[in-house]
All heavy atoms as an XYZ file, in Angstrom:
675
protein
N     -33.765    -42.311     -3.174
C     -32.546    -42.008     -2.448
C     -31.787    -40.906     -3.157
O     -31.257    -41.113     -4.242
C     -31.665    -43.246     -2.373
C     -32.220    -44.329     -1.556
S     -30.956    -45.555     -1.364
C     -31.857    -46.702     -0.427
N     -31.749    -39.811     -2.515
C     -31.079    -38.660     -3.095
C     -29.731    -38.469     -2.402
O     -29.656    -38.049     -1.269
C     -31.950    -37.418     -2.930
C     -31.403    -36.233     -3.694
O     -30.519    -36.435     -4.547
O     -31.857    -35.114     -3.427
N     -28.684    -38.829     -3.125
C     -27.346    -38.723     -2.559
C     -26.821    -37.288     -2.584
O     -25.888    -36.951     -1.899
C     -26.361    -39.619     -3.323
C     -26.652    -41.083     -3.116
C     -27.202    -41.849     -4.124
C     -26.374    -41.689     -1.903
C     -27.469    -43.180     -3.937
C     -26.641    -43.037     -1.705
C     -27.185    -43.785     -2.723
O     -27.439    -45.104     -2.525
N     -27.419    -36.494     -3.395
C     -26.969    -35.109     -3.543
C     -27.911    -34.160     -2.806
O     -28.314    -33.137     -3.326
C     -26.893    -34.726     -5.023
C     -25.948    -35.589     -5.803
N     -24.604    -35.473     -5.684
C     -26.178    -36.600     -6.682
C     -24.027    -36.365     -6.468
N     -24.959    -37.059     -7.089
N     -28.220    -34.464     -1.570
C     -29.129    -33.638     -0.787
C     -28.513    -32.271     -0.521
O     -29.205    -31.268     -0.544
C     -29.472    -34.320      0.522
N     -27.198    -32.235     -0.281
C     -26.526    -30.964     -0.080
C     -26.107    -30.406     -1.427
O     -25.557    -31.113     -2.249
C     -25.282    -31.142      0.784
C     -25.566    -31.567      2.193
C     -24.297    -31.693      3.001
O     -23.282    -31.066      2.615
O     -24.310    -32.415      3.992
N     -26.381    -29.141     -1.610
C     -25.961    -28.511     -2.854
C     -24.503    -28.115     -2.747
O     -24.053    -27.623     -1.724
C     -26.798    -27.263     -3.126
C     -28.206    -27.568     -3.515
C     -28.945    -26.295     -3.889
O     -28.283    -25.340     -4.369
O     -30.149    -26.262     -3.707
N     -23.784    -28.330     -3.819
C     -22.396    -27.884     -3.866
C     -22.400    -26.375     -4.055
O     -23.274    -25.824     -4.713
C     -21.654    -28.548     -5.022
C     -21.480    -30.029     -4.854
C     -20.679    -30.599     -5.990
C     -20.479    -32.092     -5.806
N     -19.710    -32.665     -6.901
N     -21.413    -25.692     -3.462
C     -21.366    -24.241     -3.669
C     -21.168    -23.933     -5.145
O     -20.476    -24.640     -5.869
C     -20.174    -23.783     -2.838
C     -19.444    -24.996     -2.430
C     -20.347    -26.175     -2.622
N     -21.814    -22.897     -5.586
C     -21.716    -22.545     -6.995
C     -20.290    -22.133     -7.333
O     -19.510    -21.729     -6.480
C     -22.684    -21.412     -7.325
O     -22.246    -20.236     -6.686
N     -19.974    -22.263     -8.596
C     -18.619    -21.921     -9.018
C     -18.352    -20.427     -8.851
O     -17.235    -20.028     -8.579
C     -18.387    -22.322    -10.485
O     -19.378    -21.692    -11.301
C     -18.449    -23.815    -10.650
N     -19.394    -19.590     -8.982
C     -19.220    -18.154     -8.814
C     -18.840    -17.809     -7.377
O     -17.945    -17.003     -7.145
C     -20.487    -17.409     -9.212
C     -20.751    -17.406    -10.697
C     -22.018    -16.649    -11.044
O     -22.467    -15.824    -10.215
O     -22.534    -16.873    -12.134
N     -19.513    -18.430     -6.423
C     -19.185    -18.131     -5.026
C     -17.808    -18.671     -4.674
O     -17.069    -18.052     -3.903
C     -20.239    -18.708     -4.077
O     -20.254    -20.121     -4.145
N     -17.433    -19.799     -5.253
C     -16.103    -20.353     -5.016
C     -15.035    -19.430     -5.592
O     -14.020    -19.166     -4.937
C     -15.977    -21.755     -5.657
O     -17.007    -22.589     -5.149
C     -14.631    -22.370     -5.353
N     -15.265    -18.934     -6.796
C     -14.319    -17.997     -7.410
C     -14.220    -16.708     -6.600
O     -13.122    -16.178     -6.413
C     -14.738    -17.676     -8.850
C     -14.555    -18.794     -9.873
C     -15.138    -18.386    -11.220
C     -13.093    -19.137    -10.016
N     -15.347    -16.239     -6.110
C     -15.351    -15.023     -5.299
C     -14.564    -15.237     -4.007
O     -13.782    -14.374     -3.606
C     -16.791    -14.602     -4.978
C     -16.897    -13.294     -4.250
C     -16.437    -12.124     -5.092
O     -16.430    -12.169     -6.312
N     -16.027    -11.066     -4.423
N     -14.734    -16.385     -3.388
C     -13.998    -16.693     -2.155
C     -12.500    -16.775     -2.432
O     -11.685    -16.297     -1.646
C     -14.489    -18.006     -1.544
C     -15.868    -17.915     -0.948
C     -16.389    -19.269     -0.496
O     -15.796    -20.299     -0.793
N     -17.513    -19.256      0.208
N     -12.142    -17.379     -3.554
C     -10.726    -17.476     -3.910
C     -10.118    -16.104     -4.166
O      -8.985    -15.837     -3.780
C     -10.543    -18.371     -5.137
C     -10.722    -19.832     -4.842
C     -10.456    -20.666     -6.049
N     -10.692    -22.069     -5.768
C     -10.684    -23.023     -6.667
N     -10.475    -22.724     -7.946
N     -10.896    -24.275     -6.331
N     -10.871    -15.226     -4.846
C     -10.376    -13.879     -5.105
C     -10.176    -13.120     -3.799
O      -9.171    -12.434     -3.621
C     -11.349    -13.112     -6.002
C     -11.307    -13.536     -7.450
C     -12.264    -12.705     -8.280
C     -12.260    -13.143     -9.724
N     -13.187    -12.330    -10.541
N     -11.130    -13.238     -2.879
C     -11.011    -12.559     -1.592
C      -9.817    -13.080     -0.806
O      -9.082    -12.311     -0.194
C     -12.296    -12.733     -0.787
C     -13.465    -11.960     -1.344
C     -14.767    -12.258     -0.624
O     -14.738    -12.940      0.422
O     -15.816    -11.809     -1.113
N      -9.617    -14.393     -0.842
C      -8.475    -14.980     -0.135
C      -7.158    -14.544     -0.774
O      -6.190    -14.254     -0.080
C      -8.579    -16.520     -0.132
C      -7.503    -17.197      0.679
C      -7.560    -16.824      2.143
O      -8.632    -16.675      2.713
N      -6.408    -16.668      2.757
N      -7.134    -14.463     -2.106
C      -5.928    -14.015     -2.798
C      -5.606    -12.568     -2.427
O      -4.440    -12.210     -2.229
C      -6.099    -14.153     -4.306
N      -6.635    -11.712     -2.330
C      -6.417    -10.320     -1.928
C      -5.842    -10.251     -0.516
O      -4.915     -9.488     -0.253
C      -7.727     -9.533     -1.985
C      -8.182     -9.198     -3.374
C      -9.477     -8.416     -3.341
C     -10.004     -8.162     -4.742
N     -11.281     -7.428     -4.731
N      -6.397    -11.059      0.395
C      -5.897    -11.066      1.773
C      -4.453    -11.545      1.815
O      -3.619    -10.976      2.518
C      -6.765    -11.964      2.649
C      -8.134    -11.399      2.936
C      -8.956    -12.356      3.763
C     -10.360    -11.844      3.952
N     -11.202    -12.812      4.677
N      -4.162    -12.610      1.069
C      -2.800    -13.140      1.036
C      -1.830    -12.110      0.465
O      -0.713    -11.963      0.946
C      -2.737    -14.427      0.214
C      -3.461    -15.587      0.889
O      -3.719    -15.511      2.106
O      -3.768    -16.573      0.190
N      -2.267    -11.407     -0.585
C      -1.416    -10.404     -1.219
C      -1.115     -9.269     -0.240
O       0.009     -8.790     -0.162
C      -2.097     -9.857     -2.477
C      -1.253     -8.907     -3.259
C      -0.221     -9.382     -4.056
C      -1.471     -7.553     -3.207
C       0.571     -8.508     -4.792
C      -0.694     -6.674     -3.932
C       0.331     -7.159     -4.721
N      -2.124     -8.849      0.518
C      -1.925     -7.758      1.475
C      -1.007     -8.171      2.623
O      -0.351     -7.336      3.230
C      -3.268     -7.273      2.031
C      -4.168     -6.670      0.951
S      -3.380     -5.389     -0.030
C      -3.445     -4.045      1.110
N      -0.929     -9.461      2.915
C      -0.075     -9.948      3.998
C       1.372    -10.153      3.559
O       2.229    -10.415      4.397
C      -0.629    -11.253      4.575
C      -1.912    -11.028      5.348
O      -2.145     -9.958      5.881
N      -2.752    -12.038      5.401
N       1.637    -10.042      2.275
C       3.000    -10.223      1.769
C       3.834     -8.979      2.051
O       3.303     -7.891      2.253
C       2.982    -10.463      0.261
C       2.393    -11.754     -0.158
S       2.448    -11.853     -1.964
C       1.774    -13.459     -2.204
N       5.127     -9.152      2.008
C       6.006     -7.998      2.166
C       5.948     -7.153      0.890
O       5.491     -7.607     -0.155
C       7.436     -8.453      2.425
O       7.976     -9.043      1.261
N       6.430     -5.946      0.992
C       6.415     -5.037     -0.162
C       7.239     -5.597     -1.316
O       6.869     -5.457     -2.478
C       6.954     -3.668      0.235
O       6.136     -3.092      1.203
N       8.356     -6.231     -0.991
C       9.213     -6.803     -2.044
C       8.497     -7.933     -2.772
O       8.573     -8.034     -4.000
C      10.512     -7.306     -1.439
N       7.781     -8.758     -2.025
C       7.046     -9.850     -2.661
C       5.914     -9.310     -3.525
O       5.677     -9.802     -4.632
C       6.481    -10.793     -1.599
C       7.526    -11.606     -0.871
C       6.946    -12.345      0.316
O       6.027    -11.875      0.969
N       7.501    -13.516      0.600
N       5.219     -8.281     -3.025
C       4.151     -7.674     -3.813
C       4.701     -7.069     -5.098
O       4.117     -7.228     -6.171
C       3.438     -6.597     -2.995
C       2.608     -7.133     -1.865
C       1.980     -6.027     -1.048
O       2.194     -4.844     -1.299
N       1.205     -6.408     -0.048
N       5.826     -6.375     -4.994
C       6.432     -5.757     -6.181
C       6.846     -6.813     -7.194
O       6.674     -6.616     -8.396
C       7.634     -4.920     -5.769
N       7.384     -7.927     -6.720
C       7.804     -8.999     -7.626
C       6.605     -9.552     -8.381
O       6.659     -9.741     -9.600
C       8.476    -10.110     -6.819
C       8.993    -11.241     -7.655
C       9.686    -12.282     -6.792
C      10.168    -13.443     -7.639
N      10.795    -14.486     -6.812
N       5.494     -9.771     -7.683
C       4.289    -10.298     -8.331
C       3.725     -9.276     -9.311
O       3.349     -9.619    -10.440
C       3.249    -10.694     -7.273
C       3.729    -11.941     -6.522
C       1.893    -10.972     -7.913
C       2.878    -12.322     -5.348
N       3.671     -8.013     -8.902
C       3.148     -6.983     -9.801
C       4.023     -6.822    -11.034
O       3.519     -6.602    -12.135
C       3.026     -5.647     -9.075
C       1.868     -5.526     -8.099
C       1.947     -4.217     -7.352
C       0.544     -5.646     -8.818
N       5.330     -6.912    -10.842
C       6.251     -6.783    -11.980
C       5.989     -7.890    -13.003
O       6.055     -7.668    -14.209
C       7.691     -6.856    -11.485
C       8.706     -6.444    -12.524
C      10.112     -6.362    -11.952
N      10.211     -5.279    -10.978
C      10.561     -5.444     -9.697
N      10.858     -6.625     -9.232
N      10.634     -4.419     -8.890
N       5.664     -9.076    -12.529
C       5.422    -10.203    -13.431
C       4.062    -10.110    -14.100
O       3.927    -10.382    -15.287
C       5.495    -11.525    -12.661
C       6.873    -11.888    -12.188
C       6.857    -13.105    -11.274
O       5.807    -13.560    -10.850
N       8.042    -13.611    -10.967
N       3.033     -9.715    -13.347
C       1.666     -9.809    -13.854
C       1.083     -8.493    -14.359
O       0.230     -8.510    -15.242
C       0.741    -10.376    -12.768
C       1.084    -11.781    -12.390
N       0.829    -12.858    -13.198
C       1.700    -12.282    -11.294
C       1.245    -13.955    -12.621
N       1.793    -13.639    -11.452
N       1.503     -7.376    -13.769
C       0.889     -6.113    -14.148
C       1.892     -4.974    -13.981
O       1.867     -4.262    -12.980
C      -0.359     -5.866    -13.289
C      -1.229     -4.779    -13.839
O      -0.852     -4.095    -14.778
N      -2.392     -4.609    -13.256
N       2.767     -4.777    -14.957
C       3.780     -3.719    -14.835
C       3.183     -2.313    -14.720
O       3.777     -1.447    -14.095
C       4.604     -3.844    -16.107
C       4.199     -5.099    -16.766
C       2.913     -5.548    -16.164
N       1.998     -2.084    -15.299
C       1.378     -0.775    -15.203
C       1.010     -0.444    -13.762
O       1.147      0.695    -13.318
C       0.128     -0.691    -16.094
C       0.411     -0.780    -17.574
C       0.485     -2.223    -18.064
O      -0.073     -3.112    -17.390
O       1.112     -2.449    -19.094
N       0.533     -1.432    -13.023
C       0.171     -1.211    -11.621
C       1.408     -0.865    -10.806
O       1.367      0.009     -9.938
C      -0.525     -2.442    -11.047
N       2.501     -1.534    -11.084
C       3.747     -1.255    -10.371
C       4.225      0.162    -10.679
O       4.662      0.889     -9.781
C       4.825     -2.271    -10.735
C       6.128     -2.160     -9.973
C       5.902     -2.364     -8.487
C       7.141     -3.157    -10.489
N       4.109      0.581    -11.928
C       4.505      1.938    -12.303
C       3.621      2.966    -11.601
O       4.108      4.002    -11.140
C       4.417      2.113    -13.817
N       2.332      2.683    -11.491
C       1.413      3.593    -10.797
C       1.795      3.702     -9.324
O       1.816      4.808     -8.766
C      -0.017      3.079    -10.922
C      -1.037      3.951    -10.241
C      -2.428      3.376    -10.375
C      -3.426      4.207     -9.586
N      -4.753      3.600     -9.588
N       2.115      2.596     -8.704
C       2.522      2.606     -7.295
C       3.817      3.390     -7.124
O       3.962      4.171     -6.180
C       2.666      1.166     -6.760
C       1.289      0.514     -6.674
C       3.349      1.148     -5.408
C       1.321     -0.967     -6.375
N       4.756      3.211     -8.048
C       6.015      3.964     -7.987
C       5.770      5.470     -8.081
O       6.397      6.255     -7.375
C       6.973      3.523     -9.090
C       7.583      2.156     -8.824
O       7.578      1.714     -7.655
O       8.078      1.547     -9.791
N       4.854      5.886     -8.963
C       4.533      7.310     -9.092
C       3.900      7.842     -7.806
O       4.214      8.949     -7.359
C       3.594      7.546    -10.276
C       4.266      7.460    -11.624
C       3.359      7.960    -12.735
N       2.110      7.229    -12.857
C       1.938      6.109    -13.560
N       2.961      5.586    -14.225
N       0.769      5.521    -13.613
N       3.010      7.045     -7.201
C       2.371      7.469     -5.954
C       3.410      7.609     -4.840
O       3.370      8.559     -4.064
C       1.296      6.467     -5.543
C       0.075      6.484     -6.432
C      -0.915      5.383     -6.102
O      -0.650      4.573     -5.172
O      -1.956      5.318     -6.766
N       4.334      6.671     -4.778
C       5.382      6.729     -3.759
C       6.253      7.961     -3.966
O       6.596      8.662     -3.011
C       6.227      5.442     -3.768
C       5.395      4.269     -3.251
C       7.501      5.599     -2.947
C       6.047      2.919     -3.410
N       6.606      8.245     -5.209
C       7.432      9.418     -5.503
C       6.705     10.705     -5.118
O       7.307     11.617     -4.553
C       7.807      9.442     -6.981
N       5.409     10.782     -5.387
C       4.636     11.977     -5.032
C       4.573     12.144     -3.517
O       4.716     13.259     -2.997
C       3.234     11.883     -5.612
N       4.370     11.052     -2.797
C       4.323     11.125     -1.332
C       5.682     11.507     -0.766
O       5.760     12.239      0.228
C       3.871      9.791     -0.755
C       2.400      9.515     -0.966
C       1.995      8.183     -0.387
C       0.523      7.890     -0.644
N       0.118      6.604     -0.086
N       6.746     11.037     -1.399
C       8.094     11.361     -0.934
C       8.369     12.858     -1.091
O       8.920     13.497     -0.188
C       9.124     10.551     -1.721
C      10.549     10.779     -1.296
C      11.528      9.942     -2.104
O      11.102      9.178     -2.983
O      12.735     10.091     -1.845
N       7.966     13.439     -2.214
C       8.161     14.871     -2.450
C       7.380     15.672     -1.410
O       7.906     16.635     -0.826
C       7.722     15.243     -3.881
C       7.625     16.749     -4.054
C       8.675     14.642     -4.893
N       6.146     15.271     -1.156
C       5.325     15.971     -0.167
C       5.946     15.879      1.222
O       6.004     16.866      1.961
C       3.918     15.374     -0.167
C       2.946     16.116      0.679
C       1.518     15.617      0.451
N       0.805     15.796      1.694
C       0.169     14.862      2.357
N       0.114     13.644      1.879
N      -0.443     15.118      3.482
N       6.431     14.700      1.589
C       7.063     14.515      2.896
C       8.314     15.383      3.029
O       8.544     15.980      4.079
C       7.419     13.040      3.100
C       8.178     12.785      4.368
C       7.528     12.764      5.583
C       9.547     12.585      4.346
C       8.223     12.539      6.760
C      10.257     12.366      5.506
C       9.585     12.338      6.717
N       9.105     15.458      1.960
C      10.312     16.283      2.012
C       9.969     17.752      2.198
O      10.646     18.465      2.942
C      11.147     16.081      0.744
C      11.900     14.768      0.728
C      12.764     14.636     -0.510
C      13.539     13.336     -0.496
N      14.411     13.201     -1.661
N       8.931     18.238      1.538
C       8.516     19.631      1.698
C       8.097     19.902      3.134
O       8.488     20.905      3.736
C       7.368     19.965      0.747
C       7.780     20.121     -0.688
C       6.595     20.464     -1.557
C       6.992     20.571     -3.013
N       5.829     20.884     -3.866
N       7.290     19.008      3.677
C       6.823     19.179      5.054
C       7.987     19.126      6.031
O       8.065     19.938      6.961
C       5.758     18.108      5.400
C       4.481     18.377      4.597
C       5.455     18.095      6.897
C       3.449     17.277      4.691
N       8.924     18.220      5.823
C      10.057     18.110      6.745
C      10.966     19.336      6.653
O      11.522     19.766      7.666
C      10.850     16.826      6.493
O      11.440     16.841      5.223
N      11.114     19.907      5.461
C      11.916     21.135      5.319
C      11.285     22.294      6.086
O      11.973     23.042      6.787
C      12.055     21.513      3.848
C      13.072     20.695      3.112
C      13.281     21.238      1.705
N      13.790     20.170      0.872
C      13.305     19.835     -0.311
N      12.295     20.509     -0.824
N      13.816     18.841     -0.994
N       9.967     22.451      5.947
C       9.266     23.520      6.660
C       9.389     23.309      8.168
O       9.677     24.253      8.918
C       7.782     23.595      6.228
C       6.983     24.518      7.130
C       7.671     24.027      4.779
N       9.189     22.100      8.629
C       9.300     21.795     10.052
C      10.716     22.080     10.560
O      10.890     22.668     11.628
C       8.923     20.336     10.316
C       9.064     19.949     11.757
C       8.156     20.379     12.706
C      10.121     19.147     12.164
C       8.289     20.028     14.039
C      10.268     18.791     13.492
C       9.347     19.233     14.430
N      11.712     21.678      9.794
C      13.102     21.924     10.192
C      13.383     23.419     10.263
O      14.023     23.890     11.210
C      14.068     21.260      9.195
O      13.775     19.871      9.132
C      15.511     21.451      9.607
N      12.914     24.181      9.282
C      13.111     25.624      9.284
C      12.473     26.253     10.518
O      13.084     27.097     11.189
C      12.535     26.245      8.005
C      12.641     27.732      7.973
C      13.843     28.352      7.708
C      11.527     28.528      8.246
C      13.952     29.740      7.692
C      11.624     29.903      8.234
C      12.842     30.512      7.958
N      11.235     25.853     10.821
C      10.561     26.398     11.991
C      11.281     26.018     13.281
O      11.422     26.852     14.187
C       9.110     25.913     12.037
C       8.177     26.493     10.987
C       6.808     25.829     11.068
C       8.055     27.998     11.147
N      11.757     24.813     13.374
C      12.477     24.362     14.554
C      13.765     25.149     14.741
O      14.074     25.606     15.845
C      12.784     22.866     14.444
C      13.448     22.220     15.647
C      12.543     22.297     16.860
C      13.802     20.782     15.340
N      14.503     25.362     13.667
C      15.741     26.141     13.740
C      15.425     27.589     14.116
O      16.148     28.195     14.924
C      16.520     26.064     12.407
C      17.648     27.081     12.357
C      17.047     24.658     12.203
N      14.369     28.145     13.565
C      13.987     29.523     13.888
C      13.628     29.656     15.360
O      14.043     30.618     16.021
C      12.817     29.960     13.007
N      12.906     28.703     15.902
C      12.536     28.742     17.319
C      13.773     28.609     18.192
O      13.949     29.363     19.163
C      11.502     27.642     17.650
C      11.323     27.480     19.155
C      10.170     27.961     16.990
N      14.653     27.698     17.872
C      15.886     27.517     18.647
C      16.748     28.775     18.568
O      17.297     29.234     19.573
C      16.657     26.274     18.175
C      15.873     25.012     18.545
C      18.064     26.233     18.777
C      16.432     23.741     17.971
N      16.871     29.352     17.387
C      17.625     30.601     17.209
C      17.038     31.708     18.069
O      17.760     32.448     18.745
C      17.649     30.988     15.727
C      18.386     32.264     15.443
C      19.771     32.269     15.419
C      17.709     33.453     15.203
C      20.463     33.447     15.166
C      18.385     34.620     14.955
C      19.779     34.626     14.932
N      15.730     31.850     18.036
C      15.066     32.883     18.834
C      15.322     32.669     20.326
O      15.636     33.620     21.046
C      13.564     32.875     18.545
C      12.782     33.828     19.420
C      12.806     35.195     19.174
C      12.052     33.360     20.507
C      12.107     36.077     19.987
C      11.358     34.232     21.317
C      11.381     35.587     21.058
O      10.696     36.451     21.853
N      15.201     31.422     20.780
C      15.380     31.142     22.202
C      16.823     31.374     22.643
O      17.073     31.985     23.690
C      14.931     29.704     22.535
C      13.420     29.574     22.383
C      15.362     29.297     23.936
C      12.897     28.159     22.495
N      17.772     30.931     21.851
C      19.165     31.007     22.255
C      19.805     32.363     22.020
O      20.623     32.829     22.819
C      19.992     29.944     21.532
C      19.658     28.490     21.890
C      20.485     27.543     21.044
C      19.905     28.230     23.365
N      19.468     33.025     20.933
C      20.178     34.246     20.547
C      19.391     35.503     20.926
O      19.915     36.413     21.552
C      20.484     34.243     19.034
C      21.223     32.991     18.616
C      21.209     35.518     18.623
C      22.637     32.883     19.120
N      18.157     35.583     20.528
C      17.401     36.821     20.652
C      16.765     37.026     22.023
O      16.483     38.149     22.402
C      16.323     36.886     19.568
C      16.856     36.859     18.124
C      15.709     36.851     17.161
C      17.772     38.038     17.873
N      16.564     36.014     22.739
C      15.883     36.155     24.023
C      16.803     36.537     25.139
O      17.871     36.405     25.347
C      15.179     34.846     24.377
C      14.115     35.041     25.395
C      13.302     33.796     25.509
C      12.139     34.074     26.440
N      11.337     32.929     26.650
């Protein structure tokens, strides 16, 4: 009589499933919750994210300035010069 006919999942596969679930749960959290967890567990990761956000913000500001300049130039041309 073999009571253990079904094999229990290995600890490695269980750990892998838990890690995948933790990643999914983390991605479903709000940005504030993610930042709070990163601040507690990995301050370097939070600093890296802050640098990436700052770089994207600078790029967005440059693009918006160029777009605004072009829009004003087009409006000026249409209203004044035409």
